[in-house]
C-alpha positions, 0 to 999 in steps of 0.5 A: 332642288331634287329631280321631280317624280313624273317630270312631264314638264320640260323644265323638270329635266333641267334639275340635272344642271341646277347650279346651287352656287349660282344666284341666277339659277335660284332666280330663274326657277324662283327657288326662295328657300334652301334647306341644308345640313348645318355644317354645310357652307351656304351660298353667299347670297343666302340669309339664315332664317332658322337652325334646328339640330343638324339642319339650317333653313336659308332664304334666297332673294328672287324677282318673284314669278314674273320677270321682264326679259329680252329675246335675242333670237328664236330657237326652232326645231324638235322637242328632242333637241330642247334639253341640250340647247337649254343646257348650253343657254344656261352656261353661255352668259345669256341668263345673266344678261337677261336674254331669253330666246323664244322657242317654237316646236314643229314646222310653224315658227311664226311669232310676234317678233318675226324680225329676230334671228331664227336658229335651229335647236339641233345646232345650238352647240355650234351657234356661239351663244355668248355673242348674243349676251348684250349687257343691257338693262332689263326692259322693265320692272315688276311693281307687284304681283298676285299669285293664285292656283293657276291664276297669276297677276302682275303690274309691270312698268316697262321702260321699253317693249319686251317680253314678260315671262311667268316662271311656270311650265309652258302649256298651250292652255295658258291664256293671258290678258294685258290691260284686260285685252287678250294677248298671245302666249309664247314659249320662252327659255327655258320653257316658260309662258311669256307675253309681249308688252309695250312701254308704259305701265300695264296689268298682266294676268295669266290663267291656265284654262282647261279646253272648253271642248272637254265640257262639250265632250261630256255633254255629247256623252249624256246626249248619247244616253238620251238617244239610246233611250229613244232608239230602245223605245221607238226602234227596238224591233228594227234594231233587233233584226239588224244584220240578222242574215250575217249572224245566221252564218256566224252562228254556224261557228261555235266557240268551244269554251262558251259552247260547253257552258251553253250545252248544259243547264246552269247549276242551281244552288239549293237555296236558289232552287227552294224559292224562285227569285220572283221578287227583289227581297227573295233575290237579296235573301238568296245572295245575302250569305255569299255576299257576306262571305265575299266581303269577309274575303275582301276585308282579309285581302285589304287588312293592311289598308286599315292601318291608315298610314302610308304603306312603304311601297314604290309609288306611295308618295306620288299618289298621296301628293297627287290626291292632295293636289286633285282635292285642292283643285276640286276645292277651287271649283275645278271639277275637271282638273288638269293642272297640278300646281305643286309639281316641278317645284311649284311651277306646275305641269298638266299632270292630270291630263295623263292620269285618269281620275277615278281613284282621285275622285273616290279619294277626294270624296273621303277627304271631303269628310275631313279624313287625312289623306292616308285614311282617304286614300286607303278607304278608297282602295278598299272600296274598289277592292270590295267592288271587285269582289262583289262584281266577280261574285255576281258575274260568275254566279250567273254562269254557274252558281253561288258557290262558284261565285264565292270561289271566283271572288276569293281568287280575284281579290287574292290574285298575286298581281292585284296584290303587287299593284296594291302593296308593292308597286302601289300603282293605284291607277292600275289597281283601280282598273283591275277593280272595276273591270269585273264591274264592267263585265257583269254590267255588260252581261246584264245589259245583253240579257244575263249569262243565259243569253251569253251562253245561247239559252233563253233569258232567266227569270229576273234578267233585264230583258224587260228593262233594256234602257236601265240595264244599258245605262248601268252598263255604260256607267260601268264601262265608263269606270274602266275608262276613268281608271287607267290607260293600260286597263282601258286599252286591254279591257275594252277589246276584251269586252268586245270579244265577250260580246262577239262570243255571246252573239254567236252563241245566241245566234242573234246580233242583239247581244253584240249591238246592245253591248257595243252600244253600251261600250260606246256610250261609256267611252263617250261619257268619259271622253272628257278624261281620256281623249285629251291625253290621246290628242296631246 
């Protein structure tokens, strides 16, 4: 049993005190197989299954995922005191006696068995725990169990009332039914969900469910888009005049960097000057050659990815494993995954609450085509790298010209820190954030009327003043990509967008760029709240 990478679940910390010679520890964590060097003597309860070369595989007998137990007392207190208390419990003889204390964090200590003694977690070392180790038979037995991904069922025969625990990591989103009726789920030592069951035969089902609120958050985000359309369609003149007086004074304060750009005409590449971009075909022809050059730069920057094998980097195995678990959740019909069932030795943890899913959704799309995980992972990485290159090109080309856009795109895709995230840290969440940030800036710039408006000039031909709603929808989705990429990019990128919008409004001497851009940012946050808000709340 090795230490789990990213151990968000409390049980992951107990790997430090796992006793490989104690059969009760194997049963507690439901460790059913043991792989050792062939020369190493296995525990007496291990049965040899297979030996190949220098290694041997053994089977360990356990009671399965469900187990009826007794609760001698209730531990309460702060999670910071949990580890020491559980370490003392494992060595006290209570585990061998089938005694698992209930655990309550925070000020609310009320549980079903209110008659049990209440002991503070912080004082576990002085509580003489062995006195609670009564040698009593287990309150019941498990007649059968069915194990699914986030869905566990058991049939138990209880000789007397007691708790039935499930050997997975506790989380408030676990729900349970006993004989088809809802039952309260409590935390029991070491950190498992459990239900109270009376005497007799019972059917128990425990399911991990994502909060219903996530669906409502997504619905509210989409509703915001409709409301934006209505505001743009019916109240646009009023919104344009909003706060105009305040911006008359703000316009007196010039931002020197933007003012320098606003005070000169935009340089035009000869290819752009020869034929005005009066149609979509002509605009495509104007940018075709620079786009091909930018794509070539992205191909060179992403060349190591096309080996389609796992790169030796810091977090390679963590991301490949996470992508597989995410894809498995999507295959089960869980389109908003939270629970990673394979982590913590198969006990699971709410890993995807704290990891934004943009990279996983893209990678899962490639895996759906039947591609291996390494190929899917690195095609997703290159798609993001290409998006970063193109967005940087278009963003800068609007400010200056096509040649400047090509130089900026090359500088961005070859930026040392982007390479560190991709090839050294292999921090694909942060890399995703760096890749989509230029997309958000370009889309928001188009939403407010293009670089000309941001620099205080009249809108250029082809800018989106005539199609405000469409531009805002694109900007909202682009901001949403940032919100789905990584938390560091989210907390730094959104304020940077707001600063850009404030500068654009001051230069334009109008509140319109600020309120339009801010509305697009808020819509992007609302559309993706179902992904980032649970981590903030939990």
